[in-house]
N, C-alpha and C positions, 0 to 999 in steps of 0.2 A: 601299651601293654594290655592284653586282654584282661577283663575284670568280671568277677562274679556279679550276677544281678538278682536272680530269684531261684527258688527251689520248691519242689512239690513232690510228695511221696504217696504211696498206696501199698497195701498188702492184702493177701487173701489166701483162702485154703480150699482145696478141692475145686480148682477153677481151670478153665481152658483159656481165659483171657482176664486182663486186668486193665481198668480205665480210671483216669483221674483228670482233673482240669489244671492247667498251667497257664498263667498270664505272663508273657515275656514283654520286655521293653528294651529301650536303648537302640543304639545304632550298630551296624556290622555284627549282627547277632549270630550266635552258634548255640544250637540246642544239643544237649548231651542227655541221653537216657540210659540208665543202668537197670539191669534185670538180674535177679537171683532166684533160682528155683531149686527144689529138692531134686536130686538126680534119680529119676525113675527109669526113663528109657532114653537118656541123653537128649532131652527135648531141645529143639531149636525155637527161636522166638523171632517174630517180626514185630516192628514198632511203627506206629503211625502217629505223627504230630499234626493234628488237623486233618480234615477230610482229604483223602486220597494222597497224602504226602508220606509215602513209605520212607523210613529212615535207612541210612547206610550203616551196615555193621562195621564197627571199628576193630573189635577183638572179641573172642569167645574163649573161655577156659573152663575146664571141669575137673573136679576131683570128687568130693562128696556132693557138691552142688554144682549147678551150671551158672556161671557168671558171664554176662554179656554187656558190652557197651556199644551204643549206636549214636549216630550223630545226624543232625539236619542243619544245613546252612540256611540262615535267614528265616527262622520260624516267625509266623505272624506276630505283630506287636498288639496282641489281643488275647483274650481268653480262648483257649483251644482245648479240645479233648485229646489226651494221649492214650493210646490203646496198645497194650502188649497182647499178642496172640501167640499161644504156644502150640507146638505140634501135637500135643496131647494134654489130657487133664493132669495137672500137677498137684501134689499134696499140699505144698506151700509155695507162695510166690511173694516177692517184694519188688517194687519198681520205684525209681526215683528219677526226676527230671531236673536239669539245671539249665539255665540260660546264661551265657556269657556274652559280653559285649567287646567291641574293638577287636574282633577276630578276623583273620583273613577270610574273604569270601570266595576264594578259588580253591586254595589248598589250605584248609584251616588247621590240619593236624600233622604231626610228625609221625614217626613209627611207634606203634603201641608196644609196650613191654608187658609181659604176663608172667605170672609165677604161681605155683601151688606148693603146699607143704603141709606138715603136721607139726605144729609148735605153738608158741604163744606170740610169735612175732611175724605176722605177714609183712613181706616187703618185696618191692620191685625197683630196679634201677632204670630210670627213664633218660634217654638222650634228649637234651633240650638246649637252650641258649638264653643268654641275657636278653630280657625284653619279651620273652615268652612266658607262658603260665602252664604249669603241669597240673593235670587233674588225675584223680585216681578213684577207683571203687574197689572195695574189698567185701567178699561174702564169706560167711561163717555160719556154722550151725549153732543155734541158740543165741540168746542176747547177752553176750559177755564181752563186748568191746570195752576197753578201758580208756585209751587215749591215742590220738594220732601222733605221728613222729614230730620231732622238733622242726619248727618252721612251717608246718602244715596248718591250715585253717579248716576246721571241720565244717562241712555243709549239711550233712545229715548223718543220722545214727539211729536206726530203728529196726524193728523186726522181732519176731518171737521164734518160730521154728526154723526160719532162715533169717539171718540178719545181714544188713549192709551198712557200711560206713563209706562216705565220700568226702574227699578233702581236695584242697588245691595248695600250691606253693609256687613262689616265684621261680622262673627258670634259671638254669645255669648249664654248664657243659654236661654234667651228669647229676641227676637228682634222684635220691633214694626216697621213695614213698613207702612209709611203714606205719604199722599200728601195733599197739600192745593189747593183748587179750588177757582176760582174767580166767581163773579156774584151771581145768585140766587141758593140756595140749590136744588139739583136735585138728581136723583138716580145714584148710582155708584156700581161698582163690583171690587173686588180685590182678588188676589191670590198671596201667598208667599210661598217659600219653600227654604230649606237649601241644598246647594251643599256640599257633603262630599269630603275630599281631597283624592288624589290617595295614595295608600299604599306606605310607605317609602321603598326604596330598602334596603335589608339586607346587612351586611358586606360581602365583597368578601373574599372567602377562597382560591381562585386559583384552587379549585377542578374541576370547569367547564372547565378550559383550559386543565387540565389533561385528563378529560373525552373526550374532542374533539380529543385527540391523542390516544385514545383507552386504557388509563390507568384507571383501575377501582378503585384504591385507591392510596393515596399519596405514593410516593416512600419512601423507608426507610430513606433516608438522610433528608427527610422533618422534621422528628422528632429528628434528631441527634443534640445534644447540641453543639453549636459552641463555641470553646474556643479560645480567642484571647490572645496570649502570651504577657507578658510585654516585653518591650525592656530591 
């Protein structure tokens, strides 16, 4: 089952880009980057995790703010700079990065679910499965998050003019990712998606070690039935 490893965050005001450092580790890594900006001119965002490694957009949703989730398969297992670049200068921006381990390295994610609304209860229902891990990010004006939904583990909660909260929860056929807000009902955005587990390693036959020695098939004695005499 995929597992959370590390998180890093950053925020800024009146910026065209946002950068921070993240050190990832573990095997079968999957990097998730979340971005939230004030809705000025429906800005788009590109993300780079390490030099020249542009990330793939998972989903984008906008109401009062623009919320975007991006991913990178196998980010380096070392300190790397993550940079978000916006299509224009934004009044306020928040960015968060998470590394997950034991994720599928070919098709790591299922289908993303998105939602927007005006209330105190952001939520989205994600299609998942046992053995998977659902991750979400939610964006909201002002810092008034209260608590994530039952069963969710909070991974970050920060921001001032724009705020974000990210969490994860064990997968099931259908998983509701939700958050409770404080204060007056306002606009919110949420994205959720399921991380698929890395393929299990098949049983070892020993053939690989023979091949490394130039043997193309098992030696004859491999199939010979061994008889242990009685005393």
